[in-house]
N, C-alpha and C positions, 0 to 999 in steps of 0.2 A: 533417875532410876539408873541403875547400873546395868548393863548389859553383859550378855552372856560372853563371852569371845570368842565363839564360834559362830552365834548367831551373828554375831558382829562381821566378823570374815565371810559369812554366807551371803549375809546381805549387798557387801559391799562386791563379793562374786557376782553376784545377779547382778547390780547397776554395771558390774563393768563388763559386763554383755552385753545386758539392751544398749550401751554406750558404743559397745564394737559393732553390733547390729548396725545404730545411728549411721556413726563415722562414716560404716561400709557403704551406706547404703546413700551418703552426703557426697564420698568421693568417686564413685558408681555415675550418678547424679552428671557433678561438673562435669566427669570424663567422657559422660555422651557427646555433652552440648562442646568440649572443646575438639572430640572428634568431628563432629558434623562442624562449626565454624569453621576446622582446619581443612575437613572436603571440601568445603566450597573454593575457601579461598586455595586451596591447590586447582579444584578445576576452572577456576579463574584463571591462573597464573599458569597451568597448562593450556587452555587453551590460549591465553596471552602470547605464549612462547610460538607455539604452535605457529601463531601467525607473523612474530618477527623472523621467525626461522625462513618461512613462506616467502616473506618482506627481501630477506637478505639473499635467499637464494632465487629469485626471481628478479632482475631488473626493472624499472620500470616500463621499458620497453616492453617485455614481456607480459601475454596476457595474464590477467588475474584470474586467482582461482575461482572456479567455476564454485557455482550455489552447490550446484552437488558434490562436489569434494569436499567443501565444509561440511555440509550436511554429513558423508560418511566417516569426518571425522568426528564431530558433535552425535554419533548417535555410536562409533568406537569407545568415547570416553563413556559417555549414557551408559553402554553395557559392562565400559571397566567397573566404572560405581557401583550398578548390581551389582556385578561380582564380587565385589569388596563387604558390601550390606551384607549380600548373601552367606558369604564367609563367618561374616559375623552374626547372623539373626537374626538380622534386621529387618522388617516387610521393606518393598521399594515400592515405588510408586505407580509400579504393571503390576506388581502383587494387589495393593487393594485395589488394584481397579479393576480386574478382575473378580477379588472377593466382592465386590459391590456389583458388578455385574450378576454373582451368583445369588447372593441374597434380593437380586431385583426379579431377577429369574423363582426362589422360592415362594417372595412374596404372592407372584402372579399367580402359583398355583396352588398358594392356600385362602387368598380371593375366590377362586374358582370353584377351590372346594366349599369353602361354604356359603357360596351361592348353589351349590350342589345341595347342601342338607339344607339351607333357606326352604328350596323346592321342593325337595322329598318332608318336609314337614307341611308345607300346605297343600299338600295334594292329600285330597280326602282318599280315608282308608276304607279298600274296598274289602267291607264283609263279606268273611266266608263262608261260601253256601254248601251246601252239600259236593259230593262228589266232583270233580270239574269234566271228569269223565266213567263212565260206568268201570267201575273195578280199581278205579285209580290207586286205593291204599295199599295194594296188591304188589303195583306194578314195580320195577327197578329200576332204576337211575334213568336204562341209558333206556327204555322203552318211552317212560314219562319224556325224556327231552327228544326225543326223533315224536312225539307229538304235540310238540310247541309251534312247530310251523302249523299246525291246523288253527293257531289262533291269532286273534287280532290284538288290539294294542289293548283292549278292555280287557278281554276275554284272557292273556298275559299275566294281568295285576289280580283277577280273580285266580288266576293258581296260584300264585306269590302267596297270597292273603291264606288261602286254604291252607298253603308247601306251609308256612310261618307257623300258623294255628296248628299244624297236624305233625307233617313227618319234620320239618327242618330239615330238611337234607342240601347240604351244603353245594355239593356240584347242582342239583336240579335250581337250585335259589341265583347261582351264579348265570346259569343256562337263562333264566327269564329277564333279567337283569344286561343281560346283552343284548338277549335279543330287542327286549326294551329302546336300550342304548344307538341299536345300532338307527341310519336314515332310512326314513321310510321310501322304498321303491315303487315309482310308477306303475 
């Protein structure tokens, strides 16, 4: 089968494009690996050079550098490494630890919300009865909220059920939920 020359050129161009992307990906991967190896080597070499310089500058009779000085030098090297990684937009170990802590915190919050949702599902719904207070349907939100302190937990649940079945006023429902969530005062 004889291919149209234009189709052949387009096909070759598409294959060249895919090949260029694959080569670029390979090049980036190997370059990052080289950077990581070189960074490790440079860190070790710098530490060895630092130790050798200290040995040259201090005779054997002089006191050895204290652990605190070595720790400061190591900390300075770690900071410089983190700055380089940040400049290259590569996450550092401290960044990963911070993200892991945030994920753990969010997971705990999600678990708590799931527990609350399960608890809400297992609570038997209180059937809405007649108006919880005489003239309730004609009361404005402020009046209803001010009257909530007159109800115990069961009464608040009844008011919530009535409100959900009739008015569905968000402010009233929120005030009821806040009162139900507040710790019981002795």
